C-alpha positions as a LaTeX table, in Angstrom:
\begin{tabular}{lrrr}
\hline
Residue & $x$ (\AA) & $y$ (\AA) & $z$ (\AA) \\
\hline
Met1 & 0.60 & 51.93 & 68.51 \\
Ser2 & $-2.13$ & 53.31 & 66.42 \\
Trp3 & $-1.51$ & 55.67 & 63.51 \\
Leu4 & $-4.13$ & 57.99 & 65.05 \\
Pro5 & $-2.55$ & 61.40 & 65.97 \\
Ala6 & $-4.20$ & 61.52 & 69.43 \\
Ser7 & $-5.00$ & 59.05 & 72.19 \\
Ala8 & $-6.86$ & 58.94 & 75.47 \\
His9 & $-5.68$ & 57.51 & 78.85 \\
Gly10 & $-5.75$ & 53.74 & 79.15 \\
Ala11 & $-3.91$ & 50.64 & 80.06 \\
Asn12 & $-3.30$ & 49.57 & 76.38 \\
Asp13 & $-3.51$ & 50.67 & 72.72 \\
Phe14 & $-7.17$ & 49.58 & 72.59 \\
Glu15 & $-8.29$ & 51.51 & 75.62 \\
Arg16 & $-6.23$ & 54.63 & 74.54 \\
Thr17 & $-7.76$ & 54.54 & 71.03 \\
Phe18 & $-11.42$ & 53.57 & 71.92 \\
Gly19 & $-11.18$ & 55.96 & 74.96 \\
Leu20 & $-11.15$ & 58.91 & 72.44 \\
Arg21 & $-14.89$ & 58.32 & 72.35 \\
Pro22 & $-15.59$ & 57.68 & 76.10 \\
Asn23 & $-19.37$ & 57.41 & 75.69 \\
Leu24 & $-19.01$ & 54.80 & 72.95 \\
Phe25 & $-16.22$ & 52.99 & 74.92 \\
Ala26 & $-18.43$ & 52.69 & 78.09 \\
Ala27 & $-21.37$ & 51.39 & 76.10 \\
Trp28 & $-19.18$ & 48.82 & 74.44 \\
Arg29 & $-17.72$ & 47.66 & 77.71 \\
Glu30 & $-21.22$ & 47.24 & 79.12 \\
Phe31 & $-22.54$ & 45.37 & 76.12 \\
Ala32 & $-19.46$ & 43.09 & 75.84 \\
Ala33 & $-19.81$ & 42.11 & 79.58 \\
Leu34 & $-23.31$ & 40.86 & 78.97 \\
Phe35 & $-22.05$ & 37.96 & 77.03 \\
Trp36 & $-19.97$ & 36.70 & 79.82 \\
Glu37 & $-22.44$ & 37.60 & 82.58 \\
Lys38 & $-25.77$ & 36.41 & 81.09 \\
Arg39 & $-24.32$ & 33.06 & 80.00 \\
Leu40 & $-26.79$ & 32.39 & 77.17 \\
Val41 & $-23.82$ & 30.74 & 75.49 \\
Pro42 & $-21.32$ & 28.66 & 77.56 \\
Pro43 & $-18.23$ & 30.95 & 78.29 \\
Met44 & $-15.92$ & 28.24 & 76.98 \\
Leu45 & $-17.84$ & 28.25 & 73.63 \\
Leu46 & $-17.56$ & 32.02 & 73.48 \\
Gln47 & $-13.93$ & 31.86 & 74.09 \\
Leu48 & $-13.54$ & 29.16 & 71.28 \\
Val49 & $-15.33$ & 31.10 & 68.63 \\
Gln50 & $-13.63$ & 34.40 & 69.64 \\
Leu51 & $-10.35$ & 32.66 & 69.02 \\
Arg52 & $-11.41$ & 31.18 & 65.68 \\
Val53 & $-12.59$ & 34.75 & 64.59 \\
Arg54 & $-9.24$ & 36.23 & 65.54 \\
Gln55 & $-7.50$ & 33.29 & 63.73 \\
Leu56 & $-9.51$ & 33.92 & 60.60 \\
His57 & $-8.41$ & 37.56 & 60.65 \\
Gly58 & $-4.65$ & 36.51 & 60.77 \\
Leu59 & $-4.08$ & 37.39 & 64.47 \\
Ala60 & $-2.11$ & 35.21 & 66.82 \\
Ile61 & $-4.08$ & 33.24 & 69.37 \\
Glu62 & $-1.60$ & 30.98 & 71.06 \\
Gly63 & $-0.15$ & 32.22 & 74.34 \\
Lys64 & $-2.55$ & 35.03 & 74.80 \\
Pro65 & $-4.67$ & 35.50 & 77.87 \\
Arg66 & $-8.06$ & 33.82 & 78.02 \\
Met67 & $-11.26$ & 35.07 & 79.53 \\
Ser68 & $-11.46$ & 34.22 & 83.26 \\
Glu69 & $-15.00$ & 32.90 & 82.81 \\
Ala70 & $-13.70$ & 30.21 & 80.35 \\
Leu71 & $-10.73$ & 29.42 & 82.64 \\
Asp72 & $-13.10$ & 28.99 & 85.51 \\
Glu73 & $-15.11$ & 26.40 & 83.66 \\
Gly74 & $-12.09$ & 24.23 & 82.82 \\
Trp75 & $-10.70$ & 25.85 & 79.68 \\
Asp76 & $-8.39$ & 23.21 & 77.67 \\
Glu77 & $-5.68$ & 25.28 & 76.07 \\
Ser78 & $-4.46$ & 22.11 & 74.21 \\
Arg79 & $-7.27$ & 22.44 & 71.83 \\
Val80 & $-6.18$ & 25.86 & 70.62 \\
Ala81 & $-3.44$ & 24.22 & 68.51 \\
Leu82 & $-6.26$ & 22.18 & 66.65 \\
Leu83 & $-8.53$ & 25.16 & 66.00 \\
Asp84 & $-7.35$ & 25.88 & 62.56 \\
Ser85 & $-8.44$ & 22.41 & 61.54 \\
Trp86 & $-11.30$ & 21.87 & 63.97 \\
Trp87 & $-13.38$ & 19.94 & 61.46 \\
Lys88 & $-10.85$ & 17.16 & 61.39 \\
Ser89 & $-10.46$ & 16.72 & 65.20 \\
Asp90 & $-12.55$ & 14.65 & 67.50 \\
Arg91 & $-11.67$ & 17.06 & 70.34 \\
Phe92 & $-14.61$ & 19.37 & 69.41 \\
Asp93 & $-18.18$ & 18.29 & 70.25 \\
Pro94 & $-21.10$ & 18.75 & 67.87 \\
Met95 & $-22.16$ & 22.03 & 69.51 \\
Glu96 & $-18.68$ & 23.36 & 69.17 \\
Arg97 & $-18.55$ & 22.22 & 65.52 \\
Ala98 & $-21.84$ & 23.81 & 64.71 \\
Ser99 & $-20.72$ & 27.12 & 66.34 \\
Leu100 & $-17.39$ & 27.15 & 64.67 \\
Arg101 & $-19.05$ & 26.49 & 61.35 \\
Leu102 & $-21.30$ & 29.41 & 61.99 \\
Ala103 & $-18.39$ & 31.60 & 63.19 \\
Glu104 & $-16.46$ & 30.92 & 60.02 \\
Gln105 & $-19.36$ & 31.67 & 57.73 \\
Phe106 & $-20.00$ & 34.87 & 59.66 \\
Val107 & $-16.38$ & 36.20 & 59.11 \\
Leu108 & $-16.20$ & 34.99 & 55.55 \\
Asp109 & $-19.63$ & 36.09 & 54.27 \\
Ala110 & $-22.41$ & 36.58 & 56.79 \\
Lys111 & $-24.99$ & 37.08 & 54.07 \\
Gln112 & $-24.61$ & 33.37 & 53.13 \\
Ile113 & $-25.59$ & 32.08 & 56.54 \\
Gly114 & $-28.56$ & 29.82 & 56.17 \\
Glu115 & $-30.45$ & 27.19 & 57.89 \\
Ala116 & $-27.61$ & 24.61 & 57.48 \\
Glu117 & $-25.47$ & 26.92 & 59.76 \\
Ile118 & $-28.36$ & 28.01 & 62.18 \\
Thr119 & $-30.31$ & 24.87 & 62.79 \\
Pro120 & $-27.60$ & 22.84 & 64.68 \\
Val121 & $-26.76$ & 25.80 & 66.90 \\
Arg122 & $-30.47$ & 26.40 & 67.62 \\
Glu123 & $-30.79$ & 22.71 & 68.61 \\
Ala124 & $-27.87$ & 23.02 & 70.90 \\
Leu125 & $-28.41$ & 26.45 & 72.32 \\
Gly126 & $-32.02$ & 27.32 & 71.77 \\
Asp127 & $-33.33$ & 30.52 & 70.04 \\
Ala128 & $-31.88$ & 32.90 & 72.83 \\
Gly129 & $-28.59$ & 31.19 & 72.51 \\
Val130 & $-28.49$ & 31.56 & 68.66 \\
Val131 & $-29.15$ & 35.28 & 69.04 \\
Ala132 & $-26.45$ & 35.62 & 71.78 \\
Leu133 & $-23.89$ & 33.70 & 69.68 \\
Val134 & $-24.57$ & 35.72 & 66.60 \\
Glu135 & $-24.34$ & 39.04 & 68.58 \\
Gly136 & $-21.05$ & 37.75 & 70.05 \\
Leu137 & $-19.78$ & 36.92 & 66.65 \\
Ala138 & $-20.72$ & 40.44 & 65.51 \\
Leu139 & $-18.75$ & 41.93 & 68.39 \\
Phe140 & $-15.75$ & 39.74 & 67.98 \\
Asp141 & $-15.66$ & 40.26 & 64.23 \\
Gly142 & $-16.33$ & 43.95 & 64.35 \\
Phe143 & $-13.88$ & 44.79 & 67.00 \\
Thr144 & $-11.12$ & 42.54 & 65.50 \\
Arg145 & $-11.60$ & 44.47 & 62.23 \\
Phe146 & $-11.55$ & 47.82 & 64.25 \\
Gln147 & $-8.21$ & 46.81 & 65.90 \\
Lys148 & $-6.66$ & 45.72 & 62.63 \\
Met149 & $-7.83$ & 48.79 & 60.69 \\
Leu150 & $-6.55$ & 51.25 & 63.35 \\
Gly151 & $-3.32$ & 49.26 & 63.91 \\
Ile152 & $-3.91$ & 48.72 & 67.66 \\
Ala153 & $-3.28$ & 45.75 & 69.84 \\
Pro154 & $-6.30$ & 43.81 & 71.10 \\
Ala155 & $-7.16$ & 44.71 & 74.67 \\
Glu156 & $-6.33$ & 41.25 & 75.98 \\
Glu157 & $-2.82$ & 41.43 & 74.36 \\
Ala158 & $-1.70$ & 44.52 & 76.15 \\
\hline
\end{tabular}
């Protein structure tokens, strides 16, 4: 439960906290849904970088629910245990490696992202895919920080 003195109605801590600002919560839901609906980035790749972002922030990722869009495309849960050392595993393809490298740089120091991180992602996903992935990273990173700062469980954990 959050340290906030008030909460809104909702199914979990995340909804009860974010629901204190219903206009922002509705806009966030609409924006977040676009990543899974527009599919400028494959859902399995989005799920993979989302988990790595959470992992970099020290949150548990094993045994948690996965996005249905990734599951529908054949999500391989066995790779989650390898995610903290993805660069040493042959279970991640070049597109995933490039995206994970970008995700890590985004979380650790986004100002240091350069062509070395962007070019392989652009080659794999195109310009629109790069923009979508970076926007997704901003969403994943920002709301993971939001949840940690306010002491609330992520929506998918509740």
